[in-house]
C-alpha positions in Angstrom: 85.3 90.7 156.2 85.7 89.6 152.1 89.4 90.0 151.0 90.7 92.7 148.9 91.0 91.9 145.3 94.4 92.9 143.8 94.1 94.2 140.4 95.8 92.1 137.7 99.4 94.0 136.8 98.7 95.5 133.7 99.5 93.6 130.4 103.1 95.3 128.5 103.1 95.8 124.8 105.2 93.2 123.3 108.2 95.4 122.0 109.4 94.8 118.8 112.6 92.8 118.3 115.7 94.7 116.8 115.0 92.8 113.2 111.6 93.9 113.0 112.4 97.2 113.6 115.1 97.3 110.7 112.7 96.0 108.4 110.7 98.6 109.0 112.8 101.2 108.8 114.2 99.6 105.5 110.6 99.2 104.1 110.3 102.8 104.8 113.3 103.5 103.5 112.6 102.1 100.0 109.4 103.5 99.6 110.8 107.0 100.0 113.4 106.3 98.2 111.1 105.4 95.2 108.8 108.6 96.0 112.1 110.9 96.1 113.9 110.0 93.5 112.3 111.5 90.6 112.1 114.9 92.3 116.1 114.1 92.7 116.6 113.7 89.3 114.4 116.9 88.4 117.0 119.1 90.9 120.0 117.6 89.9 119.2 118.1 85.9 118.4 121.7 86.7 121.5 122.6 87.6 123.6 120.6 85.1 124.6 120.8 81.1 124.5 117.6 80.6 121.8 115.0 82.2 121.9 111.7 82.2 119.5 109.4 83.1 120.2 109.0 86.4 120.1 111.1 89.6 123.8 112.0 90.5 124.4 115.2 91.2 126.7 117.2 87.9 130.5 117.4 88.9 130.1 121.5 88.2 126.6 122.6 89.1 126.0 125.7 86.9 122.4 128.0 87.0 122.8 128.5 82.8 119.7 126.5 82.6 117.8 129.0 84.8 119.5 132.0 83.0 118.3 130.9 79.7 114.3 130.3 81.4 114.8 134.3 82.3 116.8 135.7 79.5 115.3 133.8 76.6 111.5 132.3 78.0 110.6 135.7 79.8 109.6 133.2 82.7 109.5 136.0 85.3 106.8 137.6 83.2 104.8 133.6 82.9 106.0 133.7 87.1 104.3 136.8 87.8 101.1 135.8 85.9 101.0 132.5 88.1 101.2 134.7 91.1 98.9 136.7 90.4 96.2 134.6 89.3 96.8 132.0 92.0 96.9 134.9 94.8 93.6 136.2 93.4 91.7 132.6 93.5 93.2 131.9 97.0 91.8 135.2 98.6 88.3 135.0 96.6 87.8 131.4 97.6 89.2 131.6 101.1 86.2 134.4 101.8 83.9 132.6 100.2 84.7 129.0 101.9 84.3 130.9 104.9 81.1 132.2 104.6 79.9 129.5 102.6 81.5 126.9 105.1 80.4 129.3 108.2 75.9 128.9 107.0 76.5 124.9 106.1 77.6 124.8 109.9 76.0 127.1 112.1 72.2 128.2 110.1 69.5 126.2 110.0 67.4 125.5 106.3 65.8 123.1 105.2 67.7 119.9 103.0 70.9 121.3 104.6 72.3 117.7 104.8 71.8 117.4 101.0 73.5 120.6 100.6 77.0 119.5 102.5 76.8 116.4 99.9 76.0 118.4 97.0 79.3 120.1 97.4 81.2 117.2 98.2 79.4 116.2 95.2 80.8 118.8 92.9 84.3 118.5 94.0 84.2 114.8 93.2 83.4 115.8 89.4 86.6 115.5 87.1 87.6 118.7 85.2 87.9 117.0 82.2 83.9 116.3 82.1 83.6 120.0 82.3 86.4 121.8 79.9 83.8 121.8 76.8 81.3 123.8 79.0 83.3 126.3 80.8 85.3 126.8 77.4 81.6 127.9 75.7 80.7 130.0 78.6 83.7 131.5 78.9 83.5 132.3 75.2 80.3 133.8 75.2 81.2 136.0 78.1 83.8 137.4 76.8 86.7 135.8 79.4 88.9 133.9 77.1 92.5 135.3 77.3 91.7 137.1 80.2 93.0 137.1 84.0 88.9 137.9 85.6 88.0 134.5 83.3 90.9 132.2 84.4 90.5 133.1 88.1 86.9 132.9 88.3 87.2 129.4 86.4 90.0 128.4 89.3 87.8 129.5 92.3 84.8 127.2 90.6 87.0 124.3 90.8 88.6 124.9 94.2 85.9 126.3 95.8 83.9 123.0 96.7 86.5 121.3 98.5 87.5 124.8 100.3 83.4 124.7 101.5 83.8 121.4 103.1 86.9 122.2 105.0 85.6 125.4 106.4 82.6 123.6 107.5 84.6 121.0 109.6 86.6 123.9 111.1 83.3 125.8 112.2 81.9 122.7 113.3 85.0 122.2 115.9 84.0 125.5 117.5 81.6 125.0 120.3 77.8 126.1 120.4 77.9 128.2 123.3 79.8 130.7 121.2 77.2 131.7 118.9 74.4 131.8 122.1 76.9 134.0 123.6 77.2 136.2 120.6 72.9 136.4 120.6 72.9 137.3 124.4 75.6 139.8 124.1 73.1 141.3 120.6 75.1 140.5 118.1 74.0 139.6 114.7 74.8 136.4 112.6 77.2 138.4 110.5 78.7 140.0 113.8 78.6 136.5 115.4 81.0 135.3 112.3 83.1 138.1 111.9 84.1 139.1 115.7 83.9 135.9 117.4 84.4 132.8 114.8 86.6 134.4 112.7 89.7 135.5 115.0 89.2 131.3 116.5 89.9 130.0 113.2 92.9 131.5 111.9 94.4 128.0 111.4 91.5 127.0 109.3 91.7 129.9 107.1 95.3 129.5 106.7 95.2 125.8 105.7 92.4 126.9 103.4 94.4 129.6 102.1 97.3 126.8 101.2 95.3 124.5 99.5 93.3 127.3 97.4 97.0 128.3 96.2 98.3 125.1 95.8 95.2 124.1 93.5 95.2 127.8 91.3 99.5 127.3 91.2 99.4 123.7 89.7 96.2 124.1 87.8 97.1 123.1 83.4 94.0 122.4 81.7 92.1 125.4 82.6 94.9 127.5 81.7 95.0 125.4 78.3 91.5 126.0 77.4 91.6 129.6 78.4 95.1 130.9 77.4 95.9 131.6 73.8 98.4 134.8 74.3 101.5 134.7 75.1 101.3 137.4 77.4 98.6 135.8 79.4 100.6 132.7 79.6 101.1 131.4 83.1 103.7 129.0 84.3 102.1 125.6 83.6 102.5 126.9 79.7 105.8 127.4 79.8 106.9 123.4 79.9 105.1 123.0 76.5 108.1 125.3 74.8 110.5 125.6 77.1 113.0 123.2 76.0 112.8 124.5 72.8 115.9 125.2 70.5 117.8 123.5 73.1 117.3 120.0 72.3 117.8 118.4 76.1 115.7 118.2 79.6 117.8 120.4 81.6 115.7 123.6 81.0 112.3 121.6 81.6 113.9 120.5 84.6 115.3 123.7 85.7 111.3 125.2 85.3 110.3 122.1 87.1 112.1 123.6 90.0 110.8 127.0 89.8 107.5 125.4 89.3 107.5 123.5 92.8 109.6 125.4 94.9 106.4 127.6 96.1 104.1 124.6 96.4 106.9 122.2 98.7 107.8 125.3 100.6 104.3 126.0 101.7 103.5 122.2 102.4 106.5 122.5 104.9 105.2 125.5 106.6 101.6 123.8 106.3 102.0 119.8 106.6 100.8 119.4 110.8 97.8 121.7 110.3 96.6 120.4 106.6 96.5 116.9 108.6 94.4 118.5 111.3 92.0 119.5 109.0 91.7 116.4 106.6 90.6 114.8 109.4 88.6 117.5 111.0 86.8 117.9 108.0 84.9 114.8 108.5 83.0 116.1 111.6 79.2 116.6 111.7 78.7 113.7 109.6 
């Protein structure tokens, strides 16, 4: 009778020493401070009448800079324009990305892999390389100084990346759902709408969040396509926000208004955004 072999005890991972853990936390804290100091200065300066070069919080916080923006510079009108353009571009891009992502993930056609990488290649092209062509096309179509032209241009710029994201989400859904839908008599369109779309709510939310953030933060397209003051969006306000005041406090207050929607949206979707970036690489 052979002797029973006793398995060796599991090897414990070497615990970090207190000094190593302290140095690691200190390094992380320094990195966070390095990237957070500019944002802290913007917040501090926005509520100060005489902001300095450093970050200390104002002794007497004030809302005068925000009042100046809304009373003298009509930032509320630019804010409404930005919301209109961003929400419209987000809606159109999310719908188109869900359709194209479903097609690249589920449908079979020749040269499919080339189409997938072509979509990603389009996103890699910098917008600066296409500004002249975009302006010439918009001018020929009489879309300069129109919300329609700006919405279509922003949708076209952000759509390739969103298609790639939605393809990753659809790749993560099991294939037997499509087979069950086909056995049940549903068409490809009905399978997408009735089965896959309800299961992709998280992906749609993440795609909409990325679309809104990209449209909200776009500057170059706004500069080349909008020249009229009544069509100006929030990014254009930075060019003349501090005009007549001679300080940076008004610009800092405008920066707080500009950053607030994006920061709130990121805090709400931060976990799902990381998962979506990981899942978008599936199927390669």
